[in-house]
Backbone bond lengths (Angstrom), bond angles and torsions (degrees), N, CA, C in turn:
res aa  C-N    CA-C-N  psi(-1)  N-CA   C-N-CA  omega(-1)  CA-C   N-CA-C  phi
1 M - - - 1.460 - - 1.514 109.95 -
2 A 1.311 117.03 127.28 1.453 121.15 -178.08 1.520 110.25 -76.50
3 Q 1.346 116.67 141.70 1.452 122.74 174.40 1.518 108.30 -86.70
4 D 1.366 116.38 169.68 1.448 120.55 177.98 1.515 110.00 -56.98
5 G 1.333 116.28 132.99 1.457 120.21 178.93 1.505 113.67 85.89
6 E 1.360 117.31 3.79 1.457 120.57 179.34 1.524 109.72 -114.88
7 L 1.318 115.34 160.29 1.459 121.52 173.43 1.516 108.43 -109.33
8 D 1.329 116.01 131.14 1.461 120.24 176.89 1.524 108.05 -97.39
9 A 1.328 117.23 99.82 1.464 121.77 -178.26 1.523 109.12 -85.12
10 I 1.325 116.33 129.38 1.459 121.50 -177.94 1.522 109.14 -115.92
11 L 1.318 115.91 123.47 1.455 122.28 178.04 1.521 108.11 -93.33
12 A 1.327 117.12 120.54 1.461 119.85 -177.53 1.520 109.79 -157.36
13 W 1.347 115.08 153.28 1.455 122.25 173.84 1.516 106.85 -123.00
14 R 1.334 115.75 120.33 1.456 121.28 -179.55 1.521 109.90 -119.84
15 A 1.346 115.43 150.74 1.462 121.24 174.88 1.516 108.43 -147.36
16 G 1.324 115.80 132.53 1.453 120.27 179.54 1.510 112.94 60.58
17 G 1.346 116.67 29.39 1.449 120.29 -179.46 1.515 113.22 79.87
18 R 1.339 117.57 0.21 1.460 121.17 -178.59 1.533 110.50 -109.64
19 L 1.326 114.57 140.63 1.448 119.90 177.53 1.519 109.83 -73.68
20 L 1.339 117.35 126.80 1.459 121.22 176.39 1.525 110.45 -95.72
21 I 1.320 116.21 -57.48 1.459 120.28 176.39 1.520 107.98 -137.39
22 G 1.317 116.18 126.25 1.454 121.42 179.43 1.518 109.96 -159.42
23 R 1.325 115.69 -173.24 1.456 121.53 -175.55 1.533 111.75 -56.61
24 E 1.355 116.68 -42.78 1.457 119.91 -176.31 1.529 111.75 -67.43
25 R 1.338 116.21 -39.48 1.468 118.46 -178.76 1.522 111.90 -74.37
26 I 1.313 116.62 -30.62 1.461 118.77 172.64 1.521 109.68 -65.00
27 A 1.338 116.52 -39.12 1.463 120.27 176.20 1.524 111.02 -62.55
28 L 1.349 116.72 -35.49 1.463 120.44 175.91 1.525 110.59 -62.96
29 L 1.343 117.10 -45.54 1.468 120.50 176.11 1.525 111.23 -55.93
30 E 1.323 115.80 -46.43 1.463 120.22 -179.01 1.527 111.27 -64.27
31 S 1.339 116.50 -35.62 1.461 120.12 178.36 1.528 111.30 -70.03
32 V 1.334 116.87 -34.05 1.467 120.36 177.02 1.525 110.44 -62.83
33 I 1.318 116.77 -38.30 1.468 120.61 178.53 1.530 109.88 -57.87
34 I 1.328 115.39 -39.72 1.468 120.41 -177.48 1.528 111.34 -75.85
35 H 1.348 116.64 -47.91 1.467 120.48 -169.82 1.527 114.14 -94.89
36 K 1.351 117.32 -23.64 1.471 121.87 -177.94 1.531 111.78 54.54
37 S 1.313 115.78 35.16 1.460 121.98 179.72 1.516 108.30 -153.73
38 I 1.354 117.15 130.79 1.464 120.72 177.44 1.525 110.01 -63.59
39 T 1.334 116.84 -43.19 1.458 120.30 -178.33 1.524 111.38 -59.51
40 K 1.324 117.02 -49.60 1.458 120.55 -177.77 1.528 111.53 -69.19
41 A 1.345 116.43 -38.80 1.463 119.66 178.93 1.526 110.44 -65.48
42 A 1.349 116.58 -38.76 1.465 120.62 178.25 1.521 110.78 -63.25
43 E 1.313 116.97 -44.54 1.464 120.99 178.88 1.524 111.20 -61.66
44 A 1.333 116.27 -41.80 1.460 120.43 -176.89 1.524 112.36 -68.02
45 T 1.337 116.98 -29.40 1.466 120.63 -176.64 1.526 113.11 -104.85
46 G 1.341 116.97 2.05 1.458 119.78 175.82 1.515 115.33 83.64
47 Y 1.323 117.97 17.44 1.459 122.21 177.16 1.524 110.13 -90.59
48 S 1.334 116.70 152.76 1.452 119.54 163.62 1.529 107.17 -77.06
49 Y 1.328 115.83 162.79 1.466 119.48 -179.07 1.521 111.08 -60.64
50 K 1.360 117.11 -44.58 1.470 120.70 -179.88 1.520 111.36 -64.20
51 T 1.327 116.66 -42.96 1.463 119.94 -179.60 1.525 110.83 -62.64
52 A 1.330 116.02 -37.25 1.465 120.10 177.93 1.526 110.75 -63.68
53 W 1.343 117.41 -42.41 1.460 120.28 178.63 1.521 111.02 -66.77
54 D 1.344 117.77 -37.65 1.465 120.54 175.75 1.526 109.96 -60.58
55 A 1.335 116.59 -39.93 1.466 121.17 178.58 1.521 110.67 -64.14
56 V 1.334 116.73 -42.63 1.469 121.34 178.09 1.526 110.26 -58.61
57 N 1.341 117.00 -47.26 1.464 120.52 -179.08 1.518 111.76 -63.29
58 A 1.344 116.99 -43.22 1.466 120.70 -178.78 1.526 111.20 -63.04
59 I 1.318 117.24 -43.52 1.467 120.85 -179.63 1.528 110.31 -65.74
60 N 1.340 117.53 -45.38 1.463 120.22 179.80 1.528 111.68 -61.77
61 N 1.339 117.41 -37.30 1.458 120.61 179.71 1.511 112.33 -64.22
62 L 1.320 117.23 -33.40 1.464 121.04 -173.72 1.526 113.62 -87.70
63 L 1.325 117.27 -11.06 1.462 120.21 -178.82 1.525 110.59 -98.96
64 P 1.342 117.63 150.40 1.464 119.46 177.70 1.522 112.90 -64.07
65 R 1.320 116.07 -30.32 1.467 122.41 174.14 1.521 107.47 -133.25
66 P 1.337 118.65 152.40 1.467 120.38 -174.19 1.523 113.00 -55.79
67 G 1.336 115.51 138.81 1.461 121.17 173.13 1.510 111.11 -86.08
68 F 1.330 115.52 -23.77 1.459 122.75 177.11 1.522 109.05 -121.88
69 I 1.307 116.66 144.36 1.463 122.76 165.35 1.516 105.98 -117.52
70 T 1.338 116.97 120.82 1.459 121.22 -172.83 1.509 112.11 -114.06
71 R 1.326 113.61 153.67 1.462 121.83 173.67 1.522 106.08 -131.79
72 T 1.324 117.46 111.57 1.455 121.23 -176.04 1.516 111.21 -78.92
73 G 1.350 115.34 159.87 1.453 121.32 174.96 1.510 112.53 89.95
74 G 1.326 115.13 177.78 1.455 120.89 179.65 1.520 111.57 93.44
75 G 1.324 115.88 160.78 1.451 121.51 -178.08 1.505 113.67 -62.91
76 G 1.337 117.69 -26.75 1.467 120.57 -179.22 1.509 113.46 -90.14
77 G 1.351 117.32 7.65 1.457 119.86 177.72 1.515 113.52 84.71
78 G 1.335 117.49 13.30 1.461 119.55 178.38 1.511 112.64 100.15
79 G 1.328 115.94 143.05 1.458 120.32 179.16 1.514 110.82 -94.40
80 V 1.319 116.09 160.89 1.455 120.40 -179.11 1.527 108.92 -154.76
81 E 1.323 115.73 144.31 1.455 121.99 176.88 1.518 109.35 -128.98
82 V 1.320 116.62 147.66 1.459 122.26 174.93 1.522 108.07 -92.68
83 T 1.328 116.50 127.01 1.456 121.90 -178.04 1.523 110.66 -83.44
84 E 1.319 116.40 175.91 1.465 120.96 176.02 1.523 110.68 -61.13
85 E 1.359 116.99 -33.89 1.462 120.49 176.98 1.529 110.34 -63.73
86 G 1.341 116.10 -40.21 1.458 119.95 177.09 1.515 112.14 -65.71
87 L 1.332 116.37 -40.60 1.469 120.44 177.55 1.522 110.89 -63.03
88 R 1.334 116.22 -38.90 1.465 120.20 178.49 1.529 110.17 -64.92
89 L 1.345 116.50 -38.88 1.462 120.66 177.41 1.524 110.70 -61.56
90 I 1.335 116.92 -44.31 1.469 120.72 179.01 1.524 110.78 -59.57
91 R 1.339 115.94 -48.31 1.469 119.46 -178.10 1.525 111.35 -62.07
92 T 1.345 116.14 -43.93 1.462 120.20 -178.84 1.522 111.13 -65.12
93 F 1.332 116.74 -44.61 1.462 120.55 -178.84 1.524 110.52 -62.09
94 R 1.324 116.98 -47.43 1.462 120.14 -178.08 1.533 111.17 -64.12
95 R 1.328 117.08 -35.56 1.465 120.07 177.90 1.533 110.44 -67.05
96 L 1.346 116.88 -45.78 1.464 120.20 178.64 1.524 111.09 -64.82
97 E 1.338 116.45 -38.77 1.459 120.53 179.05 1.527 110.75 -62.52
98 A 1.339 116.21 -40.12 1.466 119.78 178.39 1.526 110.96 -65.55
99 Q 1.338 116.48 -40.45 1.460 119.86 178.89 1.525 111.12 -65.91
100 L 1.348 117.05 -41.21 1.457 120.83 178.18 1.517 110.36 -65.47
101 G 1.342 116.26 -37.47 1.457 119.86 177.31 1.512 111.88 -62.92
102 A 1.343 116.30 -39.30 1.466 119.97 178.79 1.530 110.53 -65.09
103 I 1.342 116.48 -38.71 1.466 120.40 178.18 1.520 110.62 -64.09
104 S 1.348 116.54 -45.63 1.458 120.31 -178.00 1.523 111.17 -65.26
105 T 1.336 116.97 -36.15 1.465 120.52 177.26 1.520 110.69 -64.14
106 S 1.343 114.99 -41.74 1.458 119.33 178.31 1.524 111.34 -62.73
107 I 1.354 116.52 -41.03 1.462 120.57 178.92 1.521 110.22 -63.64
108 A 1.349 116.01 -43.83 1.457 119.88 -178.87 1.525 111.77 -62.29
109 Q 1.330 116.64 -34.15 1.463 120.56 -176.96 1.516 113.03 -81.65
110 S 1.352 116.76 -36.46 1.460 119.16 -173.87 1.523 113.54 -108.72
111 G 1.343 117.12 -13.78 1.459 120.34 179.99 1.519 111.36 79.77
112 L 1.333 115.53 -179.00 1.453 122.58 -179.41 1.514 109.75 -120.36
113 E 1.315 116.17 136.84 1.452 119.36 175.95 1.520 110.34 -71.44
114 H 1.337 116.12 -34.97 1.464 121.37 -179.74 1.513 107.95 -134.42
115 E 1.324 117.00 127.55 1.447 119.36 -175.93 1.513 113.03 -64.07
116 D 1.354 117.84 -21.95 1.465 118.55 179.65 1.520 112.07 -71.47
117 E 1.347 116.51 -5.65 1.463 118.60 173.58 1.522 111.36 -66.49
118 L 1.344 117.07 -17.20 1.459 120.41 177.93 1.524 112.19 -71.72
119 F 1.335 116.49 -10.06 1.463 119.82 -176.43 1.518 112.55 -54.83
120 F 1.342 116.34 -40.22 1.468 118.96 -175.05 1.524 111.70 -69.11
121 L 1.334 117.27 -13.59 1.454 119.88 177.99 1.528 112.13 -87.54
122 G 1.342 116.82 -7.60 1.461 120.59 -177.23 1.505 111.59 -73.13
123 G 1.340 115.93 158.93 1.456 121.11 178.55 1.515 110.55 -97.97
124 I 1.308 116.05 162.46 1.460 122.41 176.20 1.518 107.79 -112.71
125 K 1.333 117.41 126.02 1.447 121.53 178.90 1.522 109.33 -114.12
126 L 1.307 115.74 134.55 1.459 121.51 -178.37 1.521 108.86 -124.40
127 S 1.335 116.15 136.83 1.458 120.12 -179.25 1.522 109.85 -84.28
128 V 1.314 116.46 67.14 1.451 121.43 -177.79 1.521 109.05 -146.20
129 R 1.342 116.60 140.52 1.452 121.05 -176.67 1.528 112.55 -97.99
130 N 1.322 116.98 -31.67 1.459 120.69 -175.48 1.521 110.05 -104.16
131 A 1.318 116.70 123.33 1.465 121.95 178.11 1.518 108.40 -136.98
132 L 1.343 117.11 116.50 1.460 122.44 -175.17 1.522 110.88 -121.50
133 F 1.304 116.06 132.35 1.460 122.07 173.98 1.526 108.57 -70.10
134 C 1.336 117.21 127.78 1.469 121.43 -175.56 1.523 111.53 -137.96
135 E 1.328 114.10 164.54 1.464 121.96 171.39 1.520 108.84 -121.98
136 V 1.316 116.61 134.51 1.463 120.89 177.59 1.528 108.74 -71.51
137 T 1.334 116.72 123.73 1.461 120.26 -178.53 1.526 112.83 -110.39
138 K 1.341 117.26 -20.47 1.464 119.95 -179.59 1.518 109.87 -160.76
139 I 1.327 116.01 142.39 1.455 121.81 174.87 1.526 108.18 -128.20
140 A 1.329 116.52 123.04 1.465 121.52 178.32 1.528 108.02 -110.44
141 P 1.331 117.34 97.72 1.475 119.67 -175.93 1.522 112.42 -75.19
142 A 1.311 114.84 150.57 1.463 122.31 172.90 1.524 107.07 -138.24
143 R 1.323 117.48 -175.56 1.461 120.07 -172.90 1.531 112.01 -66.08
144 V 1.344 117.39 -40.26 1.466 120.78 -176.10 1.529 111.90 -110.46
145 N 1.333 116.16 -49.98 1.464 121.30 -177.09 1.518 111.01 -119.35
146 S 1.311 116.02 154.50 1.462 121.43 177.61 1.523 109.36 -118.92
147 E 1.328 115.22 139.80 1.458 120.91 175.65 1.522 108.45 -89.52
148 V 1.326 115.64 128.33 1.464 121.29 -176.86 1.525 108.91 -117.37
149 K 1.330 115.90 123.36 1.457 121.38 175.14 1.524 108.89 -94.61
150 L 1.329 115.15 132.67 1.458 121.22 -177.70 1.516 109.62 -127.58
151 Q 1.316 115.87 145.91 1.459 119.64 176.35 1.514 109.23 -122.07
152 A 1.342 115.19 124.36 1.457 121.87 173.88 1.522 107.04 -102.04
153 P 1.337 117.75 124.77 1.462 119.43 -177.03 1.533 111.17 -54.70
154 P 1.381 117.46 142.74 1.459 122.97 2.07 1.536 114.20 -86.86
155 E 1.345 118.49 -42.04 1.467 119.17 -173.32 1.524 112.24 -139.82
156 I 1.305 117.53 33.35 1.465 121.13 -179.43 1.520 108.79 -91.59
157 V 1.317 117.45 123.93 1.458 121.95 -178.54 1.529 108.96 -108.56
158 I 1.318 116.44 128.83 1.462 123.41 179.19 1.520 107.91 -123.65
159 T 1.336 115.92 138.30 1.456 120.89 177.14 1.517 109.31 -113.12
160 G 1.335 116.02 128.52 1.452 121.64 177.81 1.516 110.56 -121.35
161 L 1.313 116.11 158.64 1.462 121.96 178.06 1.520 108.02 -124.36
162 V 1.348 116.39 119.10 1.465 120.40 -178.36 1.522 109.14 -128.45
163 S 1.308 115.20 153.24 1.463 119.46 176.84 1.523 109.25 -69.33
164 N 1.316 116.58 156.55 1.467 120.08 179.94 1.520 111.89 -65.46
165 S 1.324 116.59 -31.55 1.464 118.72 177.42 1.529 110.37 -66.54
166 T 1.341 116.11 -39.66 1.471 120.17 176.52 1.518 110.53 -65.40
167 L 1.329 116.19 -38.24 1.468 120.97 178.28 1.529 110.23 -56.00
168 E 1.328 115.90 -42.70 1.466 120.81 179.86 1.527 111.30 -72.42
169 E 1.336 116.65 -42.13 1.459 120.09 -178.17 1.532 111.96 -62.26
170 L 1.336 116.42 -39.62 1.463 120.74 -179.89 1.526 112.84 -83.87
171 R 1.339 116.09 -6.12 1.477 122.19 -178.01 1.537 110.05 54.33
172 L 1.328 114.78 44.38 1.461 119.40 -178.74 1.519 110.46 -71.25
173 A 1.313 115.57 135.58 1.458 122.36 178.37 1.519 107.53 -156.12
174 V 1.311 116.38 157.57 1.465 120.66 177.92 1.530 109.29 -57.93
175 G 1.319 115.68 130.68 1.460 121.32 -178.77 1.514 113.67 97.64
176 R 1.342 117.28 -14.16 1.463 119.99 -179.65 1.525 109.86 -77.13
177 H 1.348 115.97 141.71 1.450 120.81 177.93 1.525 110.20 -94.40
178 C 1.333 115.32 147.18 1.456 120.52 178.04 1.519 108.77 -156.90
179 I 1.332 115.36 175.12 1.452 121.68 175.29 1.521 108.06 -107.28
180 A 1.331 116.32 125.20 1.464 121.82 175.58 1.520 108.01 -97.99
181 M 1.333 116.34 125.26 1.462 121.51 -176.10 1.523 110.49 -120.10
182 V 1.322 115.23 139.14 1.468 121.67 178.66 1.525 107.70 -138.31
183 N 1.318 116.67 125.87 1.447 120.63 177.75 1.526 110.31 -64.29
184 A 1.324 116.61 138.91 1.467 120.58 -176.53 1.527 112.20 -60.94
185 Q 1.343 117.16 -31.72 1.464 120.04 179.09 1.526 112.57 -70.73
186 S 1.349 116.26 -13.32 1.464 120.57 179.60 1.524 112.62 -92.20
187 V 1.336 116.95 -5.28 1.465 121.19 -177.99 1.522 109.47 -96.21
188 M 1.341 115.96 112.61 1.466 121.77 176.10 1.523 108.90 -91.99
189 L 1.334 116.38 161.02 1.454 121.63 179.11 1.520 110.53 -127.52
190 A 1.338 115.21 146.12 1.466 121.92 176.19 1.521 107.96 -145.16
191 P 1.333 117.93 155.93 1.468 119.92 177.80 1.526 110.73 -63.63
192 E 1.322 116.86 140.05 1.462 119.85 176.57 1.529 109.03 -65.98
193 G 1.320 116.11 139.28 1.457 120.61 178.44 1.504 113.91 93.43
194 E 1.332 116.68 -13.98 1.463 118.94 178.25 1.526 109.68 -77.07
195 V 1.331 116.31 138.84 1.459 120.40 177.99 1.521 108.83 -70.74
196 L 1.333 116.52 119.00 1.457 121.36 -174.18 1.522 110.17 -106.91
197 R 1.303 115.69 117.59 1.459 121.02 174.60 1.525 107.39 -105.10
198 I 1.316 114.04 86.00 1.456 120.50 -175.36 1.527 108.25 -146.74
199 S 1.330 115.81 144.54 1.465 119.59 -173.70 1.528 113.24 -77.22
200 A 1.331 118.11 -13.51 1.462 120.25 -179.24 1.526 110.28 -61.37
201 R 1.332 116.45 133.30 1.468 120.91 -175.25 1.532 112.75 -83.10
202 N 1.310 116.11 -29.45 1.469 119.59 -175.18 1.526 110.42 -90.98
203 K 1.329 115.47 114.81 1.461 122.52 177.56 1.528 107.05 -133.42
204 I 1.319 116.93 106.76 1.466 121.97 -172.84 1.527 109.15 -121.54
205 A 1.337 116.39 119.11 1.463 121.48 -178.44 1.521 110.91 -80.77
206 G 1.320 115.71 147.30 1.451 119.59 178.16 1.522 111.62 -166.69
207 T 1.327 114.97 -177.04 1.457 122.82 -177.59 1.520 110.22 -113.96
208 V 1.316 117.40 131.77 1.462 121.72 178.88 1.527 109.45 -69.94
209 I 1.328 116.75 124.41 1.466 120.27 179.70 1.528 112.01 -114.50
210 S 1.333 116.85 -10.98 1.463 119.52 178.17 1.519 109.19 -157.01
211 R 1.330 115.51 143.56 1.467 120.34 174.55 1.522 108.92 -149.10
212 I 1.316 115.37 128.44 1.461 121.77 177.43 1.526 107.58 -123.70
213 D 1.331 116.54 126.67 1.462 121.75 -178.31 1.522 111.05 -110.85
214 D 1.326 116.06 146.83 1.452 120.53 162.39 1.524 107.22 -119.37
215 E 1.313 119.23 -160.60 1.458 120.28 -174.43 1.525 112.95 -63.04
216 T 1.331 116.82 -34.89 1.468 119.21 -174.94 1.527 114.46 -124.59
217 G 1.323 117.69 -19.54 1.464 120.24 -173.21 1.508 113.56 -124.58
218 S 1.332 115.19 167.50 1.466 122.19 178.83 1.523 109.83 -138.19
219 E 1.328 115.88 139.53 1.459 122.09 169.33 1.520 107.07 -106.75
220 V 1.325 115.95 118.58 1.464 121.46 -175.48 1.519 109.00 -119.81
221 I 1.341 116.39 127.63 1.462 121.38 176.54 1.521 108.52 -107.25
222 V 1.330 115.75 126.88 1.463 122.27 -175.17 1.524 109.68 -115.61
223 D 1.326 116.23 125.62 1.465 121.27 173.51 1.517 108.00 -79.30
224 I 1.334 116.42 122.88 1.471 120.36 -177.62 1.528 111.23 -114.89
225 G 1.327 115.88 32.91 1.460 120.62 176.82 1.514 112.19 100.50
226 G 1.339 116.06 54.82 1.456 120.22 -179.52 1.516 113.26 94.23
227 K 1.324 117.23 -19.68 1.465 123.25 172.86 1.529 107.39 -111.30
228 T 1.331 116.58 170.54 1.458 119.73 178.00 1.521 110.82 -132.97
229 L 1.321 115.85 152.66 1.454 123.87 170.39 1.524 107.82 -124.01
230 T 1.320 116.31 135.99 1.462 121.72 177.10 1.518 108.99 -104.91
231 S 1.322 115.67 132.73 1.465 122.00 177.16 1.521 108.55 -121.20
232 V 1.325 116.61 131.22 1.458 121.79 173.37 1.527 107.09 -112.74
233 I 1.325 116.23 108.03 1.462 122.08 -175.10 1.521 109.40 -133.57
234 S 1.327 116.36 176.78 1.457 119.73 176.70 1.528 109.38 -68.36
235 R 1.314 115.36 154.00 1.463 119.17 179.04 1.521 110.39 -62.87
236 E 1.319 116.16 -37.73 1.462 120.45 177.08 1.521 110.63 -61.73
237 G 1.350 116.75 -41.81 1.459 120.47 178.77 1.515 112.34 -63.31
238 A 1.347 116.50 -36.93 1.463 120.16 178.20 1.525 110.39 -65.90
239 E 1.327 117.01 -38.71 1.466 120.47 178.74 1.519 111.05 -65.95
240 V 1.334 116.25 -44.59 1.467 120.65 -179.63 1.527 110.59 -62.13
241 A 1.339 116.86 -37.08 1.469 121.10 -179.44 1.520 112.54 -76.16
242 G 1.333 117.17 -9.65 1.461 119.86 -176.35 1.518 111.46 68.38
243 A 1.338 115.81 35.82 1.465 121.09 -175.06 1.517 111.49 -83.31
244 N 1.323 115.77 62.14 1.460 122.19 174.47 1.518 108.97 -99.77
245 I 1.312 116.89 152.69 1.469 120.30 -177.58 1.528 109.79 -55.96
246 G 1.327 114.94 127.70 1.459 121.36 -176.47 1.507 113.60 92.61
247 G 1.334 117.42 -12.55 1.459 120.86 -179.32 1.518 112.11 -78.46
248 R 1.315 115.34 153.17 1.468 121.76 179.16 1.527 109.27 -96.83
249 V 1.323 116.07 128.27 1.459 122.04 -179.56 1.531 109.28 -135.91
250 V 1.329 114.82 170.21 1.460 121.16 173.64 1.524 107.70 -117.04
251 A 1.335 116.23 124.57 1.463 121.68 175.48 1.532 108.11 -87.72
252 I 1.323 116.15 130.01 1.470 121.65 -171.71 1.525 109.38 -126.78
253 F 1.333 116.38 132.05 1.466 120.01 174.60 1.522 109.43 -154.89
254 K 1.323 115.99 152.94 1.455 122.46 -175.93 1.520 111.58 -78.52
255 T 1.346 116.01 155.99 1.471 120.32 176.14 1.517 111.43 -61.98
256 S 1.326 116.56 -32.83 1.465 120.45 -178.31 1.520 112.53 -72.04
257 H 1.343 116.79 -13.15 1.469 120.60 179.58 1.525 112.51 -92.08
258 V 1.327 117.07 0.16 1.472 121.54 178.14 1.523 108.89 -89.07
259 I 1.325 115.92 123.14 1.459 122.39 177.55 1.531 108.04 -108.67
260 L 1.315 116.71 132.67 1.462 121.25 -178.46 1.520 110.93 -108.60
261 A 1.320 115.27 140.51 1.472 121.31 176.40 1.514 108.73 -133.18
262 C 1.320 116.87 131.58 1.468 122.67 179.30 1.529 108.56 -127.93
263 D 1.327 115.65 157.79 1.453 119.18 178.37 1.522 110.12 -78.49
């Protein structure tokens, strides 16, 4: 909490209005180290159980290797451990947070010559629910657009289509890391094993681990091998796809719906 005359700088990454990594989720990671339980860590940090699991999925999706290893079930709500990747995330976040705090303290003490210097402290919000850490494995150039093959650990392959100008702006090359983003409304679902005659290039099989329905729509979260994809579709579409918890489905989205972000 900032005192009078101070600036409270908050380091956070948000997408689609949802917090992906921030102070509260880092605190959740730290609480997991202590309690080794999602339920207990959620209680200690003020999360609901579902919100804590959403945080776990978001963090794992954004890291090259899982930050959490989870075991579902049991009287305690499932066990969980923080991996070395998660520990590295905690250390990096706390170091950056301390550096940002030092900058904000300096600003509070000396002021700003130009108020637009505050721009670098602003956050970036993206209207996207799915964000996966990937590595570029292949680029197939064409006259206008280039096809980019991406791999999200361990073996998830995503194909995106970007303009050649974007290819240059992002400095995309084989071996470069980036974040692949897909809006949840762009992810369709179908039963696994069904013959699909559809032009969408991305078809990723997985297991439904969560489903929330309202009168007309469904939010379905699919485990795709340590990562997750969220699909927001009609309730009827979820029924047709057999998107019940534990069911096997295929998540489908077009190459043109893949958005890439690089540092």
